[in-house]
N, C-alpha and C positions, 0 to 999 in steps of 0.2 A: 134929270140926267138920262142919257141913253145907255144902252146895254154895255158898250165898251167902257164908258166912263164909270159905270157901276162896278164892272169887273175889276178894273185897275184900282179903283178906290178901295174895294174890299181887300185886294191883295196888299195894298199899302197899309191898311189897318192892321195887318198881321205882323208888320215889321217892328222889331224891338231892337233898340240900340242903346248903348251906354254913352254914346257920343252926342253931346248937345248940338254940335254942328249938323249931325244927321237929323236930329229932331227939328231944327230950324228948316232944313232942306225939305223934310217931309211936309211941313206946312206949305212951302212953296209949291211942291208937287200937287198937293190937294187943291190949292187955289187954282193952279193951271188946269187941273181936271175939271173943276166946277165951271170954269169960264170957257172951256174949249171942247165943244162936242166932237170935233174931229181930232182929238188928242193923240190917237194912234195912227193917224194917216200922215205919210211923208209929205203930202200935198199941203198940210197945214203950214202956212207961211211963217208964223212966229216961232214954231218949234213943234216937236212931237216926241212921243215915247220911243225909246230904243231899249234893247235888252242885251246884256252881255254876260259872259261867263268868267268867273275866277276859276280857270281850268288848271287843276292840280294833278300831279302825278299820282300813281296808285298809293304811294306812301305819304303823299301830302307835302313832301319836302321841296318840290319844285313847282313853279307855275309856268304855263306856256304863254308867251307873249308873241304878238305879231307886230312886225314893223309895217305899220299901216301905210298903204300906198298914197292915199289922199292927204292924210294928216302929217305924214313924215315922222310919226312918233311910235315908240314901242308901247303898245297897249294890249289889253286883254281882248280876246275875240268877242265880237258882238255886232249888232246891226239893227236896222229899222224894224219896227213892228209891222209896218205895211198893212194896217187894219186889223191885225191879230191882237186882241186884248189879253190873250194868254201869254204873258210876258215870260213866264218860266219855259214854256214850249219854244218861244222865239229864241231865248238864250241857248237852249240845248241845240236847236237847229243851227244857229249861227256858229256855235262851237264845233259842231260836226262839219259844217261846210268849210269853215276857215282853217281847221286843223287837219282835215282829212282822216281823223281818227274815228274808228268804229268802237262800239261798246262803251260810249260815254254815259255817265250816270249823274243826274242832277241830285244834289243832296240838300235837304232842308228848304226853307223859304227864302225870302229876300235876304241877301247877305250885305248889300251896300247900295247906296244911292249916290248919283253924281249928276249935276247939271253942268254942262259945258257948252261953250259957244263954238259953233262951227262957222268958220269964215267962208266967204263967197268962194265957190269953186265951179269952174266950167259952166257958167250960166245959172247955177243954183244959188239963190240968195243966201246970205248969212242968216243963221237961225240957232235956236237952242235945241240941244238934245237933253231930254229928261231920261237918264239912263238908270235902269233897274238891273241890279247885278245878282247873280246866283252862283253858288258853288257847283262846279261840274268836275267830276273825277274821271280820269282815264282808268279803265278797268281791264282792257284787253289789248294793250300795246301802247307804246309811247313813241312811235316813229311818225311824226307829222308829215303831211303832204301839203305843200304850199298852194294856196288858191291865188287867183288873179288879183285879189284884193290886197295881198301882202307883198312886200319886198323881201321879207325873210320871216322865219319862225325860229324861236329859241326857247328851250327849257331853261329857266333861271332859278337858282336857289332862292327860296322865299326869304331866308335870313338876309341874304345880300340885297334883295329888293327893299326890304324894310329899312335898311340903313344907308342905302346909296342916294346921295343928293342928286345924282343925274337922272333918277327915275321920275316919271310923271307922278305928281303929288297924289293923284287918286289911286294909282297902282301901289305906291308906297303905303297909303292908308290901308288898302286891302291887305297888303302883306303884314303890316303890323297887327291888324285885326285878326288875321288868320293865326298868327303866332300867339297872340294874347288869349285866344280861345282854346289853345292847346289842342288843336285839331290834327296836328301832325301825328301820323301813325308810327309805331316803332318798327314797322316792316321796312326792310332796306330795299 
């Protein structure tokens, strides 16, 4: 395995989850890494690694979602690794770029995994995203500035995201995970 493969593999070996679905997905991620030397490159035609942020307010009671321009869905900020195997750094950078917020702070290791199919778009063939998610907290302001990748940005109560059937399944899973881990601060 090459250096990016080793770096991502080591990161994924640190991930701990109580969810059996996440363990099954972790196996899929490792198989992909072992078979794909260019796993962090957007040019990899079958799929590639992405990183995203479960971006929460200072008190942890709200999560920032973006109405993604290409996908037409409300999802967490994130994006392509573009060759960078430091997926935690990619998640933080994407959160900063897509939210316009300064003073963001990544907390802990891998928070969640998701593999999702990206349909054909503007000449880019359909492919898989192997998304590694990290908790990022807003620490010095919560007035987001929309980027060109978004149609809108919104802070949403985590409790509402956890129980709303209209929410993307992976966002709902992260909201439930966040609530179950009692990470919400008593700070208002």
